C-alpha positions, 0 to 999 in steps of 0.5 A, spaced: 493 050 416 498 047 412 493 041 409 499 037 407 503 037 414 496 037 418 494 031 415 501 027 415 501 027 408 495 024 407 493 030 402 498 034 398 500 042 399 498 042 391 491 045 392 489 042 384 491 035 386 485 036 392 480 036 388 479 029 385 479 027 393 474 033 395 470 029 399 475 025 403 478 032 405 471 035 407 471 029 411 477 030 414 476 037 416 471 036 420 475 033 425 481 038 425 484 041 431 484 048 431 490 049 434 494 048 427 491 054 424 496 059 423 495 067 421 495 068 414 498 073 409 492 075 404 497 078 399 500 070 399 493 067 397 493 064 389 488 062 384 484 056 389 483 053 382 489 053 379 489 047 374 481 047 371 481 042 365 475 046 363 473 053 364 465 055 363 463 062 363 455 064 362 453 070 359 445 074 360 444 070 367 442 077 370 436 080 366 438 086 368 444 086 365 441 082 358 436 089 358 442 094 358 446 090 353 439 090 348 439 083 348 434 078 350 433 076 357 428 070 356 430 063 359 433 059 353 434 052 352 441 052 354 444 059 357 449 063 353 455 059 355 463 061 352 469 058 355 475 063 358 482 059 357 485 057 363 491 061 362 487 067 363 486 065 371 490 068 377 490 070 384 485 074 388 490 080 388 493 080 382 495 086 378 490 087 372 495 088 365 490 092 361 490 090 354 487 095 351 483 102 352 476 098 352 477 093 358 471 093 362 469 089 369 464 083 371 463 081 378 461 074 378 460 068 383 465 062 381 463 055 383 468 050 382 466 043 381 468 038 387 467 031 383 465 028 376 459 029 374 455 027 368 447 029 367 447 031 374 439 033 377 438 039 379 436 037 386 442 034 387 447 039 383 450 042 390 453 036 391 457 036 386 460 043 388 466 043 391 465 051 393 464 058 391 469 064 390 469 071 387 471 072 380 472 078 375 470 076 368 475 082 364 473 083 357 477 087 352 470 090 349 473 091 342 476 084 342 470 081 344 465 084 339 470 084 333 466 081 327 464 078 323 462 074 329 463 075 336 470 073 339 467 072 347 473 067 349 478 071 346 476 078 348 476 075 356 482 071 356 488 075 356 493 074 362 490 076 368 483 077 366 479 071 370 482 073 377 479 068 383 478 068 390 481 069 396 479 062 397 473 057 396 467 057 401 464 050 401 456 051 401 455 049 407 458 055 411 453 059 407 446 060 409 443 061 403 448 059 397 442 061 392 441 068 395 448 072 396 449 079 395 455 081 390 457 088 388 463 091 385 467 098 386 471 102 381 475 106 386 470 106 391 464 107 387 459 102 387 458 100 379 455 093 380 450 090 386 445 085 385 444 078 388 445 071 386 438 069 387 436 074 381 440 069 376 436 066 371 440 060 371 442 057 378 448 055 380 444 048 381 441 049 374 448 051 370 451 044 373 445 040 371 445 043 364 453 043 363 453 036 365 448 034 361 452 036 354 459 034 357 463 031 363 464 036 369 471 034 372 473 036 379 477 042 379 472 045 373 470 052 373 464 056 372 463 063 372 456 064 373 454 071 370 455 078 371 448 083 373 448 090 370 452 096 371 458 094 366 462 100 363 460 098 356 453 099 357 454 106 360 453 113 356 458 114 354 461 108 356 467 107 361 473 103 361 478 102 366 485 106 365 491 104 369 491 106 376 483 104 378 482 099 383 477 094 382 474 091 389 469 085 388 465 082 393 460 076 395 457 075 401 459 070 405 465 069 401 469 075 401 473 080 396 478 081 391 482 086 389 485 088 382 489 094 381 490 096 373 497 097 370 498 100 363 498 095 358 505 093 356 
């Protein structure tokens, strides 16, 4: 529905402005009139977290992906974390402009913060999450691995390399937000499949540890990691080419879809 119209102007049509008043929005939404619901064209959907102050991305958060990457799988003091620049975020059905010949897929569960969080305890962390979405952490592997030190943030921050959507689902809508099936298919072939219960650091643990280091702000985005099955770990390696179609799904949330376009 049109939230601004339905609320009589109490809430803005600008979704980014809703996160600072998220608890008020959720309370109001509990009493909405279904008569105001209208049909939705999914092609019109954009990124549900369009202006985050911070975008966190967690690496090696599934043991099978760490193993296929020939990297350690044990739990460390803090999870391996990098950033994706906000300019890389895009809508759920935006095309993917390939940045080179070694672009790879990584399906992820995405958490969006719904209130200012500093030093949040694990057992209270879900209350700081506005909702969950499907995401892709696309990576240009050549740039990512360029030395002498890896360039994770640059290799993963080309325009369109962070699609999110198709919408935000509040955790209470999910039977178990800590155990969701996620999959990725390329041209109809399933290349990744796992459950979020297999994450080394759960969503509440990520929110707790990150909020213990820096303040999390309403609308901030956390890419929570990807399971095994990425193209770079295959023999031979497999990367995306123009015309490829990537469909990423998370149980109880929905799916996003990208079609690859040739590099400019």
